[in-house]
ROBASE-579812 format. One record per residue (C-alpha): residue number from 0; x negated, y, z negated. Coordinates in steps of 0.001 Angstrom, whole numbers, plus 500000, padded with zeros to 6 digits. Each point is the difference from the previous one (the first is absolute). Example, Ala and Ser with C-alpha at 12.3 -4.5 7.8 and 13.67 -1.06 7.14 Angstrom:
REM residues 2
 seq      X      Y      Z
   0 487700 495500 492200
   1 498630 503440 500660
This chain:
REM residues 835
 seq      X      Y      Z
   0 505246 458529 515703
   1 503135 499534 497951
   2 503022 501454 501606
   3 501689 502984 498227
   4 503617 499216 499129
   5 502746 501405 502176
   6 501224 503172 498260
   7 503623 500097 498902
   8 501885 503082 498468
   9 499997 498463 496560
  10 496402 498790 499981
  11 497644 501805 497562
  12 497482 502212 501914
  13 497135 498257 498324
  14 500977 496784 501741
  15 499894 501627 503505
  16 496420 501097 499625
  17 497318 497486 500884
  18 496585 499917 498062
  19 497968 503059 500704
  20 497534 498362 502474
  21 502991 498767 502103
  22 501481 503452 499873
  23 496799 501608 501140
  24 499790 497725 502957
  25 503650 500528 500812
  26 499745 503798 500002
  27 496747 499846 502092
  28 501917 497907 502611
  29 503567 501368 499937
  30 499839 503509 498564
  31 496637 501130 501620
  32 499938 497534 503042
  33 496490 498718 499403
  34 499905 496515 501255
  35 496485 499043 499131
  36 498024 500029 496861
  37 497715 502632 501288
  38 501116 503677 499274
  39 498698 503177 498721
  40 500047 500478 496225
  41 502771 502683 500484
  42 502300 497224 501200
  43 499245 497774 497066
  44 500570 502785 497669
  45 503407 500937 501541
  46 501032 496219 499975
  47 499021 499604 496316
  48 501430 503351 499008
  49 503332 498975 501549
  50 499928 496480 498403
  51 499261 501649 496554
  52 502742 502667 500544
  53 502469 497207 500597
  54 499247 498809 496465
  55 500194 503501 498615
  56 503386 500541 501775
  57 501485 496883 498170
  58 499531 501897 496629
  59 500762 503332 501604
  60 503598 499133 500911
  61 500657 498468 496574
  62 498594 503073 498268
  63 502258 502217 502088
  64 503064 497867 499142
  65 499076 500053 496180
  66 499627 503764 500014
  67 503154 500612 502022
  68 502026 497838 497531
  69 498741 501828 496934
  70 501621 503111 498474
  71 496724 501320 498662
  72 498248 503226 501055
  73 498182 500095 503330
  74 497068 502202 500592
  75 498888 501544 503309
  76 496386 501162 500166
  77 499479 502761 502486
  78 496508 500475 501270
  79 498506 501472 503160
  80 497072 497537 499497
  81 499648 496302 499267
  82 496342 498900 500485
  83 500518 496315 500077
  84 496721 498879 501479
  85 500297 496499 501367
  86 503020 497746 499234
  87 498779 496550 501012
  88 497949 499075 497025
  89 502232 501935 497529
  90 502906 497693 501136
  91 497872 496921 499847
  92 498826 500809 496500
  93 503344 501002 498604
  94 501784 496894 501464
  95 497187 497629 498904
  96 499257 498994 503601
  97 496182 500170 499952
  98 499273 496256 500327
  99 502756 499590 502611
 100 498732 502877 502118
 101 496468 498743 499956
 102 501080 496446 500904
 103 502100 501447 502833
 104 497000 501934 501477
 105 497625 497117 499451
 106 501635 497995 502656
 107 498560 502628 502409
 108 496681 500274 498336
 109 500814 503501 498641
 110 499585 501632 496667
 111 502719 502018 498374
 112 497541 503005 499301
 113 499260 500235 503691
 114 503689 500038 501035
 115 500810 502616 497411
 116 497636 502401 501716
 117 502207 499935 503187
 118 502689 501916 497946
 119 499838 503840 500299
 120 500593 502033 496806
 121 503638 501261 500079
 122 499578 503652 500917
 123 502562 501373 497731
 124 498157 502232 497575
 125 496784 501973 499580
 126 498857 499645 496448
 127 500823 499467 496306
 128 503575 501058 500244
 129 500802 497301 502652
 130 497945 497422 498272
 131 501748 500666 496628
 132 503265 499522 501730
 133 498954 496662 501439
 134 498829 498848 496538
 135 503325 501153 498512
 136 501996 497916 502521
 137 497830 497017 499107
 138 500738 500440 496288
 139 503707 500435 500541
 140 500070 496777 501809
 141 497859 498292 497356
 142 502344 501310 497258
 143 503049 499048 502165
 144 501428 503499 499923
 145 502733 500910 502477
 146 497853 502654 501802
 147 499952 500833 503798
 148 497250 502189 501381
 149 500916 502420 502779
 150 497366 501528 502381
 151 499294 500749 503661
 152 498627 497589 502539
 153 497130 502028 501334
 154 498847 498782 503441
 155 496627 501479 499495
 156 498602 500020 496433
 157 497285 501891 498310
 158 497363 500634 502689
 159 497046 497629 500602
 160 496881 501956 498770
 161 496885 499825 502067
 162 496563 501717 499190
 163 498272 501710 502849
 164 496859 501895 499350
 165 501015 500082 496314
 166 503471 501500 500754
 167 503405 498482 499497
 168 501798 499236 503182
 169 503605 498927 500008
 170 501592 497386 502331
 171 503534 498755 499923
 172 500827 497015 497802
 173 502496 497977 502179
 174 500513 497439 497329
 175 503215 498787 501649
 176 498361 499392 503412
 177 500310 496244 499674
 178 503289 499986 498073
 179 500554 499341 496347
 180 501074 496484 499036
 181 501126 501111 496536
 182 502764 502176 501159
 183 503544 499213 500999
 184 502044 502554 501915
 185 503576 500701 498604
 186 501636 501964 502841
 187 503379 499381 498341
 188 498996 502427 497164
 189 498995 502799 502387
 190 500799 503562 498690
 191 500680 503281 501811
 192 497806 503011 498842
 193 500902 503579 500700
 194 497845 503073 500649
 195 500621 503571 500962
 196 503723 501007 500687
 197 502167 502072 497639
 198 502719 499533 497340
 199 503722 500038 500737
 200 502353 500718 497191
 201 503732 499398 499807
 202 502893 498756 497922
 203 500809 496234 500052
 204 503472 498393 500034
 205 500105 500097 496221
 206 499408 503662 500014
 207 496386 499781 498722
 208 497035 501886 501569
 209 497534 497939 501768
 210 496603 500451 501728
 211 498733 498190 502960
 212 496559 499991 501644
 213 500694 500292 503747
 214 498284 500745 503256
 215 497059 497920 498901
 216 497160 498305 501933
 217 500323 496367 498874
 218 497594 497141 500105
 219 500013 496465 498619
 220 498308 498390 497047
 221 499411 496324 500733
 222 498969 497911 496902
 223 497341 497424 499951
 224 499588 497845 496885
 225 496852 498635 498525
 226 500072 497403 497225
 227 498244 500703 496662
 228 499446 496717 498256
 229 499692 499618 496206
 230 497394 497808 498464
 231 501227 496424 500024
 232 503379 500937 498714
 233 502278 499451 503063
 234 500785 503685 500297
 235 499510 501976 503171
 236 500781 503707 499944
 237 500372 502235 503029
 238 498088 503000 501524
 239 502291 501550 502546
 240 498212 502199 502677
 241 501772 502351 502254
 242 499065 500498 503786
 243 501312 502880 501767
 244 501719 499541 503321
 245 501945 502227 502413
 246 503756 499527 500201
 247 499417 499700 503805
 248 496920 498409 501539
 249 500113 502556 502822
 250 502193 502387 501872
 251 501314 498164 502963
 252 500788 503133 501958
 253 496582 501480 499579
 254 498421 496592 500805
 255 502060 499635 503205
 256 499004 503503 501145
 257 496316 498962 499748
 258 499255 502118 496901
 259 498478 497167 498015
 260 498232 502011 497241
 261 503139 501815 499173
 262 502012 496741 500182
 263 498104 498527 496963
 264 499296 503111 497994
 265 502676 499273 497514
 266 498636 496506 499385
 267 496443 501361 499632
 268 501102 502751 497536
 269 501899 497561 497869
 270 497290 497415 499830
 271 497419 502653 498876
 272 501463 499802 496584
 273 498811 496520 499269
 274 497093 500077 502298
 275 497145 501281 497742
 276 499266 499957 496421
 277 500085 503611 498611
 278 499405 502186 503010
 279 497598 502808 499637
 280 502255 502917 498685
 281 497581 502837 500695
 282 502341 501029 502788
 283 503617 500836 499969
 284 500751 497112 502145
 285 498188 497791 497463
 286 501876 501412 497117
 287 503318 499365 501716
 288 499140 496460 500856
 289 498844 499188 496375
 290 503265 501544 498695
 291 501909 497845 502502
 292 498139 496872 498749
 293 500961 500725 496411
 294 503742 500654 500747
 295 500015 497015 502274
 296 498865 497720 497322
 297 502363 501201 497317
 298 503131 500330 502174
 299 499763 496596 501604
 300 499262 498347 496543
 301 502811 501838 498203
 302 502372 499095 502779
 303 498889 496463 499733
 304 500623 499830 496233
 305 503379 501808 500362
 306 501099 497605 502786
 307 499393 497006 497806
 308 501809 501580 497077
 309 503049 500731 502199
 310 499992 496393 501312
 311 500325 498798 496429
 312 501883 502740 498216
 313 501729 502008 502670
 314 500125 503735 499310
 315 499990 499758 496122
 316 496689 501463 498971
 317 500824 499936 496293
 318 497172 497575 499107
 319 497596 501029 502810
 320 497680 501912 497797
 321 500124 497189 497301
 322 499117 497247 502418
 323 497325 501921 502271
 324 496760 501848 499317
 325 497885 501747 502562
 326 496234 500425 499099
 327 498411 502781 502047
 328 496310 499234 500497
 329 498570 503563 499933
 330 501651 503099 501510
 331 500186 498516 503573
 332 503559 498481 499588
 333 501200 503051 498115
 334 502650 500741 502542
 335 501774 496930 498657
 336 501704 502279 497382
 337 501929 502148 502463
 338 500436 497263 502510
 339 501885 497754 497571
 340 502030 502961 498956
 341 500844 500547 503724
 342 500964 496403 500522
 343 502120 499751 496856
 344 501864 503278 500788
 345 500175 500216 503784
 346 500266 496268 500873
 347 501809 498548 496976
 348 502115 502863 498825
 349 498613 500641 496398
 350 500075 503365 498518
 351 496873 501916 498899
 352 500152 499027 496342
 353 500604 496449 500759
 354 497130 499851 502439
 355 497570 501807 497795
 356 500784 497781 497028
 357 499107 496872 502179
 358 496994 501660 501605
 359 498272 501433 496937
 360 500793 496734 498055
 361 498305 497691 502363
 362 496959 501830 501527
 363 496649 499518 498322
 364 496895 501870 501021
 365 496317 498947 499609
 366 497410 502790 500343
 367 496532 499090 501370
 368 498096 503143 500059
 369 498779 502912 497906
 370 498902 502091 502978
 371 502534 502802 500564
 372 499211 500064 503676
 373 500947 496323 500252
 374 503605 500667 498935
 375 501878 500202 503211
 376 501682 503285 500940
 377 502177 500329 503248
 378 500868 503375 501425
 379 503691 500964 499820
 380 499853 500864 503684
 381 498847 496425 500940
 382 502532 498394 497744
 383 502843 502234 501335
 384 499131 498972 503547
 385 499430 496312 499381
 386 502205 499093 497080
 387 502628 502834 499678
 388 502556 498001 497990
 389 497386 498921 497409
 390 498741 503491 499641
 391 503455 501210 499115
 392 500216 497235 497322
 393 496566 500999 498651
 394 500966 503605 499675
 395 503231 498892 498034
 396 497912 497761 497756
 397 497668 502926 499389
 398 502758 502351 499238
 399 501583 497694 497446
 400 496592 499281 498444
 401 499132 503542 499649
 402 503287 500776 498351
 403 499165 497218 497502
 404 496572 501642 499512
 405 501555 503330 499351
 406 502277 498538 497282
 407 496961 498472 498341
 408 497857 503029 500387
 409 502114 503089 500534
 410 498198 502939 501564
 411 496727 498085 500832
 412 499843 500831 503710
 413 496327 498960 500222
 414 500841 496533 498836
 415 502849 499901 502702
 416 497478 501002 502601
 417 497398 497288 498889
 418 502444 497089 499966
 419 502125 500813 502993
 420 500176 497191 502562
 421 499483 502931 502558
 422 496650 501772 499852
 423 500726 503454 501160
 424 497802 502174 502246
 425 499695 501172 503524
 426 500588 496394 500998
 427 501901 498090 497260
 428 499208 496435 499433
 429 501776 497080 498290
 430 498005 498468 497121
 431 500448 496304 500480
 432 498550 499051 496558
 433 502418 502246 498257
 434 502828 498501 502032
 435 499033 496561 498789
 436 499836 501030 496415
 437 503357 501811 499962
 438 501629 497131 501913
 439 498586 497086 497852
 440 500614 498558 496608
 441 496455 498904 499540
 442 496682 501574 500906
 443 496826 498055 499350
 444 496223 500445 500253
 445 497675 497183 500696
 446 497430 500323 497268
 447 500126 501255 496412
 448 497881 503118 500787
 449 501824 500633 503343
 450 503447 500021 498232
 451 498718 502230 497138
 452 498678 502421 502593
 453 503267 499950 501979
 454 501926 500792 496839
 455 497550 502734 498771
 456 499140 501567 503358
 457 501439 499191 503514
 458 503592 499282 498762
 459 499858 501681 496510
 460 503267 502034 500726
 461 501946 496930 500782
 462 498646 498092 497174
 463 501121 502755 497631
 464 503463 499681 501365
 465 500216 496159 500383
 466 497357 498309 497813
 467 501991 496843 500025
 468 499562 499706 503778
 469 496208 499567 499830
 470 498062 496792 499321
 471 496734 498280 500831
 472 499523 496832 501975
 473 496277 499351 500396
 474 499320 498236 503287
 475 498828 496490 500431
 476 498932 497682 502703
 477 500987 496403 500760
 478 497372 497497 498721
 479 501237 497441 502443
 480 498419 501895 502901
 481 497349 502044 498177
 482 498527 497121 498057
 483 501370 496706 500833
 484 500081 500368 503813
 485 497048 502241 500597
 486 497659 498337 497566
 487 500312 496197 500199
 488 496799 499247 498204
 489 500992 502002 497010
 490 503605 498649 500143
 491 498620 496609 499872
 492 497660 500735 497075
 493 503033 501515 498102
 494 502009 496883 500800
 495 497449 497770 498314
 496 499398 502394 497241
 497 503443 501431 498798
 498 502472 498186 502255
 499 502288 501433 502701
 500 502649 501804 498009
 501 498229 503483 500662
 502 501281 499835 503637
 503 503551 500793 498899
 504 499188 501551 496597
 505 496698 501940 500141
 506 500135 500613 496290
 507 498579 496496 499688
 508 496596 501132 501453
 509 499235 501165 496394
 510 499175 496392 499364
 511 496659 500819 501753
 512 498835 502242 497140
 513 498341 497363 497784
 514 497982 498836 503146
 515 498316 503421 500453
 516 497105 498951 497604
 517 499823 496401 501325
 518 496658 499615 501855
 519 501316 496982 502116
 520 503090 501898 501082
 521 497994 503181 500700
 522 497909 498001 502328
 523 503075 498733 501869
 524 501405 503543 499987
 525 496814 501363 501450
 526 499776 497217 502663
 527 503563 500754 501170
 528 498994 503788 500334
 529 496825 499171 501967
 530 501988 497871 502485
 531 502474 502893 500344
 532 497125 502405 500533
 533 498428 497835 502780
 534 503514 499929 501634
 535 500190 503766 499795
 536 496416 500319 501327
 537 500775 497987 503004
 538 503136 502105 500672
 539 498052 503126 499667
 540 497275 498838 502432
 541 502700 498898 502484
 542 501802 503287 500007
 543 497104 502516 499597
 544 496710 498225 500808
 545 498651 500942 496589
 546 498645 497142 497757
 547 500732 500183 496272
 548 497667 498463 497517
 549 502117 497728 497990
 550 497865 500365 496839
 551 500753 503786 500001
 552 502896 501661 498116
 553 502946 500178 502238
 554 501494 503438 499573
 555 503364 500638 501722
 556 502388 502823 500630
 557 502814 499148 502501
 558 503100 502180 500190
 559 501463 502808 502220
 560 497465 502692 500732
 561 501022 503184 498055
 562 498152 502722 498260
 563 501587 499291 496636
 564 498862 496270 500134
 565 496488 501360 500256
 566 498331 497751 502421
 567 497684 503070 500322
 568 498848 499523 496407
 569 499100 496508 500780
 570 497838 500971 502925
 571 498319 502745 497936
 572 498945 497166 497577
 573 498634 497903 502832
 574 497958 503036 501184
 575 498755 500352 496376
 576 498751 496415 499976
 577 498540 500347 503379
 578 498093 503047 498790
 579 498706 498112 497131
 580 498809 497119 502174
 581 498178 502501 502243
 582 498195 501526 496988
 583 499078 496487 498641
 584 502206 500592 496862
 585 501528 496571 500004
 586 499700 499211 496196
 587 503156 498392 498839
 588 501485 499866 503385
 589 501741 496903 501162
 590 500424 499019 503638
 591 503384 501358 501109
 592 502359 499387 502953
 593 502629 502718 500344
 594 502995 499450 502100
 595 502545 502681 500781
 596 503043 499421 502101
 597 503349 501853 500749
 598 501800 501872 502718
 599 500212 503883 500206
 600 503212 501419 501337
 601 499586 501029 503627
 602 500639 503629 499303
 603 497859 500150 496711
 604 496850 501623 501207
 605 498146 500085 496708
 606 500777 496288 499382
 607 498644 499021 503357
 608 496950 502042 499380
 609 499455 498114 496895
 610 500054 496739 502019
 611 497379 501473 502266
 612 497689 500871 497087
 613 500448 496452 498443
 614 498874 498496 503431
 615 497146 502479 500469
 616 498582 499421 496525
 617 500401 496257 500347
 618 498140 500111 503332
 619 497097 501893 498532
 620 499834 498044 496691
 621 500379 496619 501639
 622 497103 500537 502597
 623 497554 501751 497644
 624 497042 497574 499510
 625 499358 501547 496572
 626 503218 498532 498841
 627 498815 496410 499991
 628 503434 498554 499530
 629 500692 501954 496784
 630 502981 501819 501327
 631 502507 499507 502725
 632 503070 502165 500983
 633 502714 498789 502403
 634 503126 501458 501224
 635 502297 497149 500609
 636 502219 500679 503034
 637 503822 499328 500364
 638 500544 499301 496317
 639 503287 498025 499527
 640 501704 497490 497796
 641 498307 496931 501426
 642 496655 501824 499568
 643 500662 500582 496416
 644 500705 496408 499409
 645 496248 499314 500775
 646 498560 503271 498516
 647 501849 499673 496690
 648 498534 496726 498776
 649 496489 500884 501016
 650 500047 503465 498105
 651 497939 500409 496780
 652 500451 503746 499304
 653 503432 501645 500902
 654 499842 503697 500753
 655 503063 501837 498649
 656 498644 503449 499897
 657 502801 502470 500872
 658 500204 503351 498284
 659 501813 499486 496765
 660 503635 501115 500224
 661 500218 499315 503763
 662 500445 496257 500552
 663 503545 498848 499048
 664 499080 496442 499129
 665 497730 498088 502447
 666 500445 496400 500687
 667 496728 499034 501593
 668 498508 500450 496438
 669 502463 497218 498795
 670 499030 497567 502781
 671 496196 500390 499366
 672 500611 499502 496151
 673 501881 496796 500624
 674 497030 498707 501935
 675 497560 500783 497415
 676 498518 503321 501368
 677 498969 502593 497335
 678 501348 503453 500577
 679 498097 503336 500134
 680 502618 502715 499770
 681 501538 503079 498554
 682 502887 500214 497530
 683 502454 500238 502913
 684 503061 498008 500918
 685 500052 496470 498867
 686 496210 500022 499248
 687 501132 501199 496512
 688 502028 496871 499433
 689 497511 497648 501582
 690 497343 501424 497570
 691 502363 499471 497158
 692 500714 496477 500772
 693 496470 498951 500966
 694 498323 501883 497172
 695 498051 503274 500386
 696 496718 498002 499753
 697 500971 498162 503151
 698 500670 503134 502091
 699 497500 502509 501532
 700 501628 503371 499113
 701 498815 503353 501341
 702 501321 503432 500632
 703 502498 502523 498831
 704 503396 498941 498819
 705 503255 501658 501195
 706 499814 502860 497308
 707 496302 500452 500719
 708 500699 500435 503704
 709 502509 502819 499219
 710 497578 501684 497601
 711 497137 499728 502427
 712 501791 501531 502816
 713 500343 503304 498070
 714 496203 500846 500447
 715 498618 497344 502254
 716 496600 500787 501337
 717 498600 497032 502095
 718 497089 501995 501216
 719 498750 500507 496462
 720 500324 496199 499409
 721 498049 499291 503182
 722 497118 502376 499159
 723 499671 498766 496420
 724 499976 496186 500852
 725 496946 498878 502086
 726 501650 496793 501094
 727 503056 501631 501302
 728 498008 502829 501615
 729 497792 497465 501835
 730 503171 498196 501291
 731 501488 503318 501304
 732 496658 500879 501718
 733 499813 496715 501830
 734 503517 500397 501348
 735 499852 503790 500678
 736 496482 499632 501494
 737 501237 497746 502676
 738 498437 496837 499018
 739 502945 497913 500946
 740 500945 502001 503030
 741 496727 500999 501635
 742 501548 500028 503557
 743 503401 501458 498841
 744 499103 503219 498175
 745 502586 501483 497816
 746 502668 497295 500231
 747 500223 499601 496309
 748 500011 503619 499040
 749 503733 499830 499290
 750 499504 497218 497423
 751 497100 501483 498309
 752 501572 503516 499781
 753 503035 498329 498514
 754 497877 498388 497301
 755 498533 503406 499153
 756 503335 501822 500026
 757 501100 501041 496483
 758 503510 499354 501097
 759 499351 496322 500858
 760 502973 498325 498481
 761 498327 496585 500036
 762 497069 501136 497780
 763 497678 497512 501407
 764 496790 501856 498986
 765 501309 500413 496515
 766 500344 496116 499603
 767 496716 499209 501937
 768 497587 499830 496981
 769 502387 497927 498000
 770 500460 497592 502943
 771 496234 499626 500602
 772 499645 499098 496267
 773 502819 497485 500004
 774 498638 498479 503202
 775 496626 499509 498296
 776 501683 498410 496983
 777 501747 497608 502453
 778 496668 499167 501625
 779 498449 499362 496510
 780 502848 497764 499123
 781 499817 498155 503283
 782 496243 499172 499261
 783 501399 497855 497036
 784 502043 497502 501920
 785 501251 498215 496840
 786 501463 503198 498741
 787 501452 500915 503425
 788 501628 496576 500415
 789 501525 500388 496502
 790 501414 503403 500876
 791 501248 498648 503429
 792 501839 497018 498418
 793 501646 502279 497380
 794 501130 502446 502661
 795 501845 497171 501841
 796 501276 498550 496723
 797 501582 503328 498945
 798 501585 500723 503401
 799 503399 498357 499198
 800 501810 503348 499404
 801 499228 500931 503568
 802 502182 497346 501620
 803 502771 501359 502110
 804 502220 497407 498394
 805 499770 502030 496729
 806 500699 503218 501796
 807 503003 498599 501824
 808 501308 498379 496820
 809 500018 503471 498470
 810 501678 501547 503067
 811 502686 497233 499735
 812 500577 500388 496312
 813 499635 503808 499516
 814 501072 501520 503289
 815 501867 497594 502194
 816 501859 497993 497360
 817 499588 497095 502406
 818 500031 496354 498942
 819 498185 497054 501558
 820 502209 497710 502136
 821 498383 496681 500557
 822 499238 496528 498694
 823 499954 499302 496317
 824 496354 501007 499661
 825 500797 503529 501036
 826 500422 500977 496430
 827 496368 498922 499294
 828 498785 501829 503039
 829 501588 503222 498783
 830 498409 499486 496593
 831 496722 499362 501716
 832 500332 503058 502054
 833 500082 502126 496936
 834 496524 498587 499291
């Protein structure tokens, strides 16, 4: 083995690192203390991850230096979730280390794919919001934009989901049990976070009034940094995650007296904040902990940014707003608005007008929901107790804002009531979304329809006042993970057909369009899909015991379990097909394997009941001898990022069937499209733009549109629909008659009564007939494999718009006013990102 040169202070870091196989062996021996070549895969994973991180770190330090020396605007992305998935292969891919990593493992007789399985999914999110944030960070690094992500280092992530007797059972997800080789602790940047206490007011030495938050219960926010590497561009951005710790590990006096539980109570209370992702907020204790998490994130992060500013600029905040932008990912970080005001005024001596000009000029808010109940509201009583100084500032913001409203609309007291940041009542609440709008210079939705519905509905009063604030940024996903990494066979086919440029500029995937009618290429495309289906079938068998027929249509719906996403509609259709099979009515039917996956929130009873119904129906359908392998239904347990990386490439029909006007955007729909799945969906969220890009002839549309939903609700009569439609009536009779719950009578009555309720806001029965017909059309199309393959190729070929590089390019140009800071090719990267 060639000796690594002795390091000197002036030596380039690249010269210190040995080849990757030697670095792997060194870390096994010295870092992990394994003195033989025989070890568990987990040790090889940690050694390889550490060796790869060393190479990432070389570019990480250079990137930080480059950003620090620039005088361009920096962006700080605040999100309570970052659903990163696994980091090893992402780093290997983005640094171009695939061949080196395989060679390093080959010396031990190991395969890279086997070692990757040892890495747990990072438990930092629970769904589309968190995965979107992860895609955005990837694109920011790819475009070499100076963006830092800020989040919480949850000890326990989204729960592990098990299925027992068809029911969801939650177990802790201790993803950090074995440590995290991708993080670096930065204790020198620890920040102090305040809770409770009261406000002290006085006059300072210059005769100016001041306010101080005193008598507080303090805890510490300790940062852990994770690298976010760009794609082969020597740029590595940072995700900074905060861990909560007590100011004292334990009370020595209590400990010495033998009162051990009380001695560590402060430590336990502090660490609860970063212990679990999104505690159940059904109880008051749960609500308090969730609000603590939100404030903990924004206070630590804002203090971090301000501390760096003061290090460089002292107490001159003249250009702070010009050189900093804070993007609030949904309403969770909304308390950033009053917290930045507090820090600027109470800690740095600015007056109200100065602080407000800075705050309202550098905060930007992304809304991710059209459901009013999902817009967070916190009781004034809770806020008063937990964050008294912030509540005072919110009241002042509201008073000044309502004065502005009165000037614009004199005498309109109803408008004042509607837009007030404080919702009056027996128990007044703070409207966090309204706080975000008032305190931001930009408010964006995440799909064209979503943004229009925000402007015309949910936030119409604010849009009337400030139309210039509102804009749309249709979501996207990173093709590097959701095509190149997760679908290597398709990646290689694209390489040989249209080159490699699409990995950094997905717009280039349009070069596939001419191949859609090429029989030779169609055959290659179909072969790739078939291999991916075989891989998915093996994965399903390993996790559920159910065998999928790989010649069947693979029909998939994977996402959070929620009534508006209408997994229930999907199950109703499965029951309809099953009923047809039992009656011998199989003309025009193609074999179909239906896979549904997702987690229901622990406190969401109806969603958990839907999981139970899916499993019960699947159990009956899959075991019925009359079925003869025509139909399978599986609920895939513990759906997560690494699962989607196998599910997505093997999917042929993507279910995007939410009630129109309810889904903000969706991103799973984009991942499936990139990988050649055809979509069956409503005119909701980004489905509309997917259909526009792919062509309406390459999309299976059904159901009411958003206007139709509003009109139908006026005189909705689901029972009349059921009675007039024999297919639907038979489905309801099977479920209500106990066919799928013979030993558990009545357990699905809540679901069926909801379907029959004229006030069912999801309008499932209203869309059911249209859905049945669209599914029949999909089956008919699938029976013509030449046509199906053509449509599949065109879906992938027209997916370029849905790259997160395009989305982030628009954020950078139109909201952040941020420029790429990197090598000479960064300009091209920015151009490509606009796609």
